[in-house]
C-alpha positions in Angstrom: 0.1 -0.1 0.0 2.7 2.6 1.0 4.6 1.6 -2.4 1.6 2.2 -4.4 0.9 5.2 -2.6 4.3 6.6 -3.4 4.2 5.5 -6.9 0.8 7.2 -7.5 2.0 10.5 -6.3 5.2 10.4 -8.1 3.2 9.6 -11.6 4.3 6.3 -12.4 1.1 4.3 -11.5 -2.2 5.0 -13.0 -5.5 6.1 -10.6 -7.1 2.6 -12.0 -4.0 0.7 -10.8 -3.6 2.2 -7.6 -7.1 2.2 -6.8 -6.9 -1.5 -7.3 -4.0 -2.0 -4.6 -6.1 0.5 -2.3 -9.3 -1.2 -2.7 -7.6 -4.7 -1.9 -6.0 -3.0 1.3 -8.9 -1.6 2.3 -11.1 -4.9 1.6 -8.6 -6.7 4.0 -8.8 -4.2 6.7 -12.5 -4.4 6.3 -12.8 -8.3 6.7 -10.7 -8.5 9.5 -12.8 -6.0 11.6 -16.2 -7.9 10.1 -14.6 -10.8 11.4 -14.0 -10.0 14.5 -17.5 -9.0 15.1 -17.5 -5.1 14.7 -20.8 -3.4 13.7 -19.0 -0.4 12.3 -16.2 -0.4 10.3 -13.7 2.1 8.7 -11.2 1.8 5.7 -8.2 2.1 7.8 -7.5 5.6 6.6 -5.4 4.0 3.6 -5.7 6.8 1.2 -4.5 9.7 3.6 -1.4 11.0 4.3 -2.1 11.4 7.9 -5.2 11.6 10.5 -4.9 15.6 9.4 -2.6 16.5 6.6 -4.9 15.0 3.9 -7.8 17.0 4.8 -5.9 20.3 4.0 -4.1 18.6 1.3 -7.3 18.3 -0.9 -8.2 22.0 -0.2 -6.1 24.9 -1.3 -5.1 28.0 0.8 -2.5 26.5 3.0 1.7 26.2 3.5 3.6 24.5 6.3 5.2 25.9 9.2 6.2 24.3 12.5 3.9 23.8 15.1 3.7 25.2 18.2 3.8 22.2 20.1 5.9 19.1 19.8 5.5 15.3 20.3 7.1 13.3 23.2 7.9 9.7 24.1 8.2 7.6 27.4 12.0 8.3 27.0 11.7 11.9 27.4 12.5 12.9 23.9 10.5 15.6 21.6 9.8 15.6 18.1 9.1 18.5 16.0 6.6 18.4 13.1 4.8 20.9 10.5 1.2 22.0 10.5 -0.6 24.1 7.9 -0.9 27.7 7.8 -4.0 29.7 5.9 -1.6 31.8 3.4 -4.8 32.5 1.0 -8.6 32.4 1.5 -9.3 28.6 2.5 -11.0 26.8 -0.3 -12.7 23.3 -0.7 -12.9 22.6 -4.6 -14.6 19.1 -4.0 -15.6 16.5 -1.5 -12.9 15.8 0.6 -13.9 12.4 2.1 -17.0 11.1 -0.2 -14.8 8.8 -1.9 -13.7 7.1 0.9 -17.1 6.6 2.0 -18.3 4.9 -1.3 -15.2 2.9 -1.4 -15.8 1.7 2.3 -19.8 1.2 1.6 -18.8 -0.9 -1.3 -16.6 -3.4 0.4 -18.6 -3.8 3.8 -22.0 -5.2 4.9 -21.5 -3.0 8.4 -21.9 0.6 8.9 -19.2 2.4 7.1 -17.7 4.9 9.6 -16.3 8.1 8.1 -13.4 10.3 10.2 -12.3 13.4 9.9 -9.9 15.7 11.5 -11.9 18.6 13.4 -11.8 22.1 12.6 -10.0 23.0 15.5 -6.9 21.3 14.5 -6.5 24.0 11.6 -6.1 26.6 14.3 -4.6 25.5 17.7 -1.4 23.8 16.5 -0.3 27.4 15.4 -2.5 29.5 17.4 -0.5 32.4 17.7 0.0 32.2 13.8 -2.6 30.4 12.4 -3.1 32.6 9.0 -1.4 35.1 7.3 -3.0 38.5 8.7 -2.6 40.0 5.0 -5.4 37.1 4.2 -7.5 37.0 7.3 -6.5 40.4 9.1 -10.1 39.3 10.7 -10.5 35.8 12.2 -14.0 35.7 12.2 -13.7 35.3 8.5 -11.3 32.4 8.7 -14.1 30.6 11.1 -16.5 31.4 8.7 -14.9 29.8 5.9 -13.7 26.7 7.8 -17.3 26.4 9.2 -18.6 26.3 5.2 -16.2 23.8 4.7 -17.4 21.3 7.4 -21.2 21.8 6.8 -20.8 21.6 3.1 -18.6 18.3 3.5 -21.0 16.7 5.9 -23.8 17.7 3.6 -22.0 15.7 1.0 -21.4 12.9 3.0 -25.2 12.7 3.8 -26.1 12.9 0.3 -24.5 9.8 -0.8 -25.9 7.9 2.1 -23.2 8.3 5.4 -25.0 8.1 8.3 -21.7 7.8 10.7 -19.2 10.6 11.0 -16.3 10.5 14.0 -14.5 14.3 14.2 -10.8 13.7 15.4 -10.3 16.3 18.1 -6.7 16.8 19.4 -6.8 20.8 20.7 -9.6 20.4 23.4 -7.9 17.6 25.0 -4.5 19.3 24.8 -6.0 22.4 26.7 -6.7 19.8 29.7 -2.5 20.0 30.4 -1.3 22.8 32.6 1.8 23.0 30.4 0.4 23.2 27.6 -2.4 26.2 28.9 0.9 27.8 30.5 2.4 27.7 26.8 -0.5 29.0 25.1 -0.6 31.8 27.9 3.0 32.8 27.3 2.2 33.1 23.5 -0.3 35.6 24.5 -3.2 33.6 24.4 -6.3 32.8 26.6 -6.8 29.1 27.0 -10.3 29.8 28.1 -11.3 31.9 25.1 -9.9 29.7 22.8 -12.3 26.8 24.6 -15.1 29.3 24.0 -14.1 29.9 20.3 -13.6 26.1 19.4 -17.0 25.2 21.5 -18.6 27.9 19.3 -17.2 26.6 16.1 -18.9 23.1 16.7 -22.2 24.6 17.6 -22.3 26.3 14.2 -20.8 23.4 12.1 -23.2 20.7 13.7 -26.3 23.3 13.9 -26.9 22.5 10.1 -26.1 18.6 10.5 -28.0 16.5 8.0 -30.9 14.3 9.3 -30.2 10.9 10.2 -26.4 11.3 10.6 -24.7 10.5 13.7 -21.5 12.3 15.1 -19.1 11.3 17.7 -16.2 13.0 18.7 -13.1 11.5 19.5 -10.5 13.3 21.9 -6.9 12.5 21.8 -3.6 14.2 23.3 -1.6 13.3 19.9 -1.0 9.9 18.6 2.3 9.9 16.3 4.6 6.7 16.1 3.4 5.8 19.9 4.1 9.2 21.0 2.1 12.0 22.5 2.0 15.8 23.0 -0.1 16.2 26.5 -1.2 15.1 29.6 -3.9 16.1 32.0 -7.4 15.1 33.2 -10.2 16.3 31.1 -11.8 18.7 34.4 -10.6 22.0 32.7 -12.7 21.4 29.5 -15.4 19.0 30.8 -18.5 20.9 31.4 -18.4 22.8 28.4 -17.5 19.6 26.1 -19.8 17.6 27.2 -22.8 19.8 27.4 -22.1 22.5 25.0 -20.9 20.5 22.0 -23.6 18.9 20.0 -22.4 15.6 19.2 -24.2 12.4 19.9 -21.1 10.5 21.3 -17.5 11.2 23.0 -14.7 8.8 22.3 -12.3 9.4 25.3 -8.8 8.7 25.8 -8.2 6.7 28.8 -5.6 4.0 28.3 -2.8 5.8 30.7 -2.9 8.0 33.7 -2.0 10.9 31.5 -5.9 11.4 30.4 -6.5 11.3 34.4 -9.7 9.6 36.2 -13.4 9.5 35.4 -14.6 12.3 37.9 -14.9 14.8 34.8 -17.7 12.1 33.2 -20.0 13.7 36.1 -20.9 16.6 33.5 -22.1 14.0 30.6 -25.8 15.0 29.9 -28.3 12.3 30.0 -28.6 12.1 25.8 -24.7 11.6 25.1 -22.9 8.2 25.1 -19.3 7.8 26.5 -16.8 5.7 24.6 -14.2 4.8 27.1 -10.6 4.5 25.3 -9.4 2.2 27.5 -7.2 -0.2 25.1 -3.9 1.3 23.9 -3.3 1.8 20.1 0.4 2.9 21.1 1.8 -0.3 22.8 1.8 -4.0 22.0 1.4 -5.0 25.8 -2.5 -6.5 25.8 -4.6 -5.2 28.5 -6.5 -8.0 31.0 -10.1 -8.4 30.7 -10.7 -8.4 34.2 -8.6 -4.7 34.4 -11.1 -3.6 31.8 -14.1 -4.5 33.9 -13.0 -2.9 36.8 -12.4 0.3 35.0 -15.5 0.2 33.2 -17.3 -0.3 36.7 -15.6 2.8 37.9 -16.5 4.7 35.2 -20.3 3.5 35.6 -20.3 5.6 38.8 -20.5 9.1 37.1 -22.3 7.7 33.5 -25.0 4.7 33.5 -23.7 1.6 32.0 -26.2 1.9 29.1 -24.7 4.8 27.8 -21.0 3.7 28.0 -19.1 1.5 25.6 -15.4 0.4 24.9 -12.8 0.8 22.2 -8.8 1.5 21.6 -7.6 4.5 23.0 -7.1 5.6 19.4 -5.9 4.7 15.7 -3.2 2.6 15.4 -2.0 5.0 12.9 -2.2 8.0 12.6 0.5 8.7 10.1 1.7 6.2 7.5 4.8 5.0 9.7 2.2 3.8 12.4 2.6 2.7 16.1 4.8 0.5 17.6 2.5 -2.8 16.9 2.5 -5.6 14.1 -0.8 -6.4 12.6 -1.4 -9.6 14.6 -0.9 -7.6 17.9 -3.7 -4.6 16.8 -6.1 -7.6 15.8 -5.8 -9.0 19.2 -6.7 -5.5 20.8 -10.0 -5.2 18.6 -10.9 -9.2 19.4 -10.4 -7.6 23.1 -12.6 -4.5 22.7 -15.4 -7.0 21.2 -15.1 -9.9 24.0 -15.0 -7.4 26.7 -18.2 -5.6 25.1 -20.3 -8.8 24.8 -19.3 -9.8 28.4 -20.7 -6.4 30.0 -23.3 -5.2 27.5 -24.4 -8.5 25.9 
């Protein structure tokens, strides 16, 4: 798949031949997920450069600059990475994810699930300089353009029959970290004002959500070759996040102590579901059934069991390099999700 992608980008592999390789790889991933008993499946994001980059690569108006934040690993090392900056008016020329949805729908009998980066990702990673001031001197215009992109994308997905979308959200989870909040303040911004802007943006986008479309939000503190960017429990954002962001379910990172305890779940309203990301996608170590059952019981002290669910903490690869797991180890983790879910919820 990686070789075919590189050849296609270089122009040495035709569109048709690349599509054949891609469909084969997606089909294999789909069969694995269906074989384990998953009721909704993804395409593995195989047609993307990364969880985020593909989205702005398929639009115009961006250049790359170093991100304000660095990834870290368990050894204390840090890693820089580039992110997007708006250097022209943001423009969506055509649907961004619909081809992925249509391919996946052809290949599965389960519910096709489409993921996309949240709009906050365009801003937060360079919140102090997310756009050229000559283009977006008034940042309200910047947000207007982004809102239009997302509303149109969801409308096009709905037109093609998509009923399940997940927004992958990193900034709100990063704003749980005291060190990140201090860095934001040091660069002249107010963490709480950013939270307000981001919540408002989600409300604007999802106010026009197509009828019949379920929308989830996955929160993650960074996932790049088994590395992360932030730590800290959800308390600083929980009340606004759970009550004011109008999604149906929150997929929450909870695989390590870096995500804090379950107490912030007390803010989750009665019409929202919580998917507990208790199984790590960063390490091959397989969690135990008993430990997972105990943690689910702990979470149920704050959210009733019938509104809880189980998942991995994040994807197994947010970039082509992937995390430090083999195919077999990934499959074992997904099998454990299904096994524990059946034991807990029937």
